[in-house]
N, C-alpha and C positions, 0 to 999 in steps of 0.2 A: 460611526465615528470615525474621525482622521487620528490616525497611530503614527505619521509617517514621523516625526518626531523620535518615537520610540524605536520605530523601525530602522531609522537610520544607526541608532545608539546599537542595535543587535547586529547590525550587516557588521559595522565598525569591529564588533568586539569578537565577532564568531568568525570573522573573513580568513585572519590571518593563522588557525590553528592545522596542525597537522592532522587531517582523516583518511582514514584509510577504511578496509575491510573489518578490523579490529583496531583495538589500542586506547592510547589514554585520553589520545583527542577527541575518539568519537565519544569516550566518558564524558571529557570534560564540556564539550559540547552539549550534551544531553544535561549535565550539570547547571549549565548556563542558562538553559531555557525551561528550569524547574523555576527560576525567576518570573516567569510568565505565567506558567501553567503548573499544577499540582503534577509532575510526571512522576509515575514509576519508571526507575532504570531497573532494567531485567537483563543476566547475563545469562546465556548458553556455551556451556562448556565447548571447548576446545577440542574436537576428535568426535563430537556429536554426529552422529547417521542421522541426515534429515532425507527422509525421501533417496532420492539418487544420488544426494552429494553430502558430504562430508565437510564438517566447518573448521575452516585450517586454523594452524597456530595462529598466535597472535604475532603481530610485526611490530618491534621495538628498533623505534630511526634516534640515534641522537645523533650523528653528525656524517657529513660527506662532503667530497672536494676533489677538485682536478687540481695539480699544479701543474706547471713546465719545468723544463729542467734547469730554469733559474729559480727554482723555491717559489714562483710565484701561485697562487690561487688566482686562478683564472675560470673555474665554476665553484661554486660556494654553495653548500643546501641553506646554509645560513642568510643569504640573502632573499631565495625562494624556495619554497619546498615541493614547489612543482621543477627542480631540477635533480631529483633523483626521482628513478620509475618504482612507483609504490610496490611495496614487496619486492625489492631488490636484496638477493643476498649478499651477505660482506663478501669484499676484498680489499686488498691492501696490497699492491703490486705497483711495479714499474714499467708500461707498455708502450709500445711503438707504435706510432699514429697507426699502422694498418692494422694492429692487435686493437685500438681502442675504437677507431671508427665503427664499426657493427653495433656497439654500443652506446653512440652517436645519437639522439633525435632531434630535428629541429624541421622546418616549417619552409623553403627557402620562396613560397608563394605572400608569407606573413614573415618577414624578414626579422621582425621588433618582437614577436610573439614566441613565448615559448611554451611546447605543446606539453599536452597531460598525458602520460603512459603509463600503462600498468603491467605486471608480471604473474596476478594473481597465483596461478595453478601451475606454473612452469620455475623450476627454478634456474632463475636468469638477474641480469642485473643491468641495470643503464645509467643514463642520464641525460636529458633533455634541457635544450638552449637552444638560446635564438639565432635563426641563420646567419645572422651578424656576429654573436658571439662567435660563431663555425669560425667565420673565414678572418676575426681578425686575430683567436688567439689560436691558432690549428695550424701547425705546418705539418707536411708531409717526410719531414728529415728528423721531426725530431722526436724526443722520448717524454712520455708523463707519468707520474707518481699518480694514482686513482685509491681514493681510498671511499669505502661506505663501507661505516659502524653501525652496522645494525643487527640483529636478535630476531630467533624465532620461537617462542617459550609456547609451554600449555599456558591458555590462561582460559579468555572467553570472547563471545562477542556481545556486545551492548546493546540494547535495544531500549528506546524510550515506548511507551506506553502510556494510554491515558482513557479510559472508557465515561462516558456521559450518560450516565441514565437519564432516558425519558420517561414519558407514559407508557410507551409500550418498550417490551425487551427485545423487540427487533432494532436490527442495529444498521448504519451506513457504515461503512471503511474508510476514512482519510488516511492516506498512506504518504510519506515521503521518504527522499532517501539522503543520508548521512555519510559517505562515506567520501566524496569530492573535498579536496584541498585547495583554498584561495580558488574558485572558483564561483563568481558571485549569483550569475545567471542558474546556472547549471552545479550545484543544485542549493545554493545560500537561500537563492530567492524562494525556494518549494519549502524550506526549512523556517522561514521566518513566518512567512504566507501560513503554514500550518499551526501554529503557535499563535497567531494570532486571531486564525481563524476560531481556535480551540478556547483561547481568551474569551471571545464575543459567545461562544457556547453556555459559557461556563456563568454567563453573566445573565442569562435569558433559562435558564435550564428548566425554572418550574412551568415554562411554556412549551420544551420541547413535546412533541407530538413521538418521535424515534427517539433511538438511542444512540450513540456513534462512538465508536472505536477509532483512536486515532494512533498511530504507529509512526515513528522514526526509525529505521531500521538502514541500515546498510544495504545497496542496491544488488538487488541477485539474491546471494545468498542469504541475506538478512530476510527477507521476506518468505524465502523458502522455510529456511529454521523459525520462522514466526508460525507460518503456515503448519510445520508441523506440530510444533509444543499448542497450537493453539487449533487446533482440526474441527474441532465439534463446534467451537466460537464463530470459523469463518466460513463452514460449510451453511451458516444459518444469514450471511451478510446479506442485505438485501440490494443492495448497488455499491459502488464505490468512487472514489475519487483517487488518482492520482496525482500528486502535486508536484510540480516542475519547470524550468526555466518559463517562468512567469513573472519576470522583472526585469525584462530588456525593452530596450526602447522602440522594437518594430513592433508589428501589426499584432492583433490578436487572433488566436486561433483553435482548433480544440481536436483533440484525438479521439475518435468515434470509440464507442466500444462495440466487442465482438458480435453481439447483436447489435443491426442499426437500426433494428424495430422496438428496440428498449426505451421506456420513455424517456432516460435519463439524456438521451440525443437531442431528443426534441426540447426538452427542460432547455439543456443550455445552449442552443438556437433560439429560442424566446428571449433568454436572457437578453444575449446581445442585440435580438431585434427590438425589445423592450428601451434598449441605449440605445438605437441608432447607430449601429459599432459593423461595419464591416470585418470580416471574418473570414477565415477559410478553413475548411472541416477536411481532415485528413482521416482515411480509412485507416479501420484498425489493422497492424499489422503486427508480426511475431516479432520482429525487432521494435526495442524501445524500450521502456522501462518497467516497473514491476506488476503492470498490468497483463503482463507474461505470465506472472505466477499466480494472481490472482483469476485468472481467466483461463486458466489450464482446464481439462477435463474432468479433473476430482472435484474441481470449485464454481465454475463458470460462473463468477462473479461480473458482472458488465460495471467497469469501471471507465470514465471519460478523464481529460486531461485538459483543463483550460489552460490555454498559453501564450505568453508576450515574447516574443522572437522565441521561438518553438527549436530546442535541441534538431541538430542536423542544419537547421534554415538559416543560419547568422554565421556570418565569417569567422568570429571569434572563438567557437563552439572548442570547447576544449585545448582554450591556449591561458595562456597568463592573461591576455586581453580582454578576458571576460572576467572585469575587475569590478570594482566600485565606482568608477569614472563608466564604464558600460550601464551598471543596474544601480537606480537609485530608490531612495524610500517613496517618493512621490508614485514611481510605475507600480511598484509592490502592492500602495494602496489602492491604484484602479484595479488590477487584479485581484486583490482582497475583496472590494464592493461587488464584483463581480459574483466572487464565490460564493458570498453571502447570500446575496439575490438569489444564485442559482441552490444553496443549500433552503434558505427558506420558499423554494416550490418544492424542495422533494419533500420537507418536514409536513408541509401540508398534503400532501397525495396518501391519503389516506384508501382506506376501503372500508366500505359498512355496510352492512346487513340490515335491511327493510326490517323490522320486528313487526310489521301490520302489512303481510304480504300477500294478502288473500282482498284484490280487490283495492281502491282508491282511499286513502285517509282522508277523512272529513277534517278539513283543514280548519274551520271554526270552532270544533268542538277542544281543537288544542290551542285556540286564542293565536292561529296563524293566518287567519284569512283578514286580508285587509278589510276596513269598516267602509271603506270607498274605493271605488274602483279608478283604475288606470295608471295605478302606481308601475311606473318601470323604472327597470334599473339602467343605467347610464351605460352608454355602449353598446345596449344592446333593444332587440326588440319584444324583448319578453317582458311578461310583469313579474313582479315578486311572486306572485301564488304561482304562476308559470313556473317557475324556476324550482321554486318545492316540490310541486308536483311533478317537473324531470327529475328532481334529484333523488325523490322518491322511486321512479319509474328504475331507475337505472341503477339503482343500489342491492346490489342478489346477491353481495360478500363476495364478487369476484369484479366487477370494474371498478377503477380507481377512481378518487375525484379527476386526478388529473386530466385522464381521458373523457369524465361526463364534460370538463370544462371544454371541451376542445369539438364535443360532438355539438353542444350549446353554445358556440359560438363567443363563449363570455370567459373573462379572466378566471383562473384558480382561485383567486384574494374572494372574487364573490359568492363561488361555489364554495370555498369552505367556511364562509363565514355563515349560509346558509343551513349547510349543512349541519352546523353545530348548533342551530339553533333547534333542528331537529333531532338531535344527539339530546340536549338537554330539556325535551318534551318525553326522550324515551320510546322515537318514535324509529328513531335510527341508533346501532350499534355498532361501534368500530369492532370491525372484526381483527384480531389478533393473529400472528402466526405461532 
C-alpha cells in the first residue's frame, strides 16, 4: 500500500516539535501517533532507578535567545529549536564574547547548518548556530545578553507502547527513538516508519503467526527504562528491529545484529537481493542506537537496522540540514516496503515438530501425494511430494522454516505454504516457546 500522502502529512506535523529525553514535546508526538495506531502512553517517574541509571528530571524550555549590545536578537530559539543545547540549565546574564564563546557550537565545514547538541547528564548550557551566523553576528569586543528560560521538574519520561498479538505469544520487537527535535532522518523517519508498519500489522493481525511489541522511547535512557520495567517480556523477545535513519536520499544498508550468524541478518540480505538493491552491511558495534541496550548480556536480543542514509554516514547528520528537503515521504515509503517484506519473512519463520516422527509419513493416506507424478515447484528441481518429505524430515522441533528453505534452496514462502498443509493435517505442530 502506498502511504506517501499520509507519511508526508505526519512528517510536516511532527517535525517542528521540540523533543528531548522528557517533556511535553514527547507526549505531543506520541499523541499525534495515536491518530495512526492505538498507542498506549506510559509514564515512568523521574528519579526512578533503572539498572545503573536514574531517570533524569523533566526538562521544560520556554524561550531562549542571545542579544547583541544594541538589544537586537541575533540567535532565537523560536526560529529553530536546535539553537539551544538540549537540557540546558537556565541563565540570564550579560557576558563578554570571551565568556560566551565556549558555549557556542557551530560547524565550520557546513557553514549553513545549525548543529544538534545535548548536555543530558551534566549541568551546562549552550547555543547552537551556523558558522555563517557566528561570523556575521559576533565580535570579540562586544558584550551579549544571554537568556535561557528553562526549568527542571519532577515529572516523568514518556514512552509509547503497542503490543499486537498474533497466534503465538512469542514476540518480535520494533523499537524507535523519539528524543530528537527537528531532525528528519535521525529520527523522524524511524518514528513515522514504525507507526505505519504497526498500522499495516494491525490490518493483518488475524494472519500474524507471531506477536509484535512496538516501542517509541527516548534513546538510551528510554530503552533502558523500558527494559527495567518490562524485564520478563523483554527477555522472551525472539529478535528485533531498531528503526532509525531510513528516509534519506542515499544508499541502503543495514546494521548487523550482535550475532552475525543469526537468521535475521540473512533475512534482511534476502530482502535486498530479492529487490535487486545494492546495500552495505555495517558490522555490529557498541556505538549506535538502542540495539546496544537490547543486545546487552542480560537480554541478548538480536536486532538489525535497515537504513537509507545511515547515521554517521551522511554530512548533514545531527544538523539543521537534516530536514524535510533531505527526507521525503517517497524515500520513507521505499524503506517501509522493505521493512514489511522483512517482517513477512520473520513472521513465516516458524519452528515445527513432526507429530509422526517414527519413519516416513504415508502422504497418500493424508491426501498429500499427487495423483500424477512430475509436479515440480517453480524454480526448483524438487517435486511437491519431495518438498513435503524434506519438510517432515527436518521438522524436529529445532530447525526453523527459514533454515529449511536455505537447505532446500527454495523460497521461504513455498516452505511455509507446504508446512501449513501439513499443519492442517495435524502432521506438523507449531512449537511454541
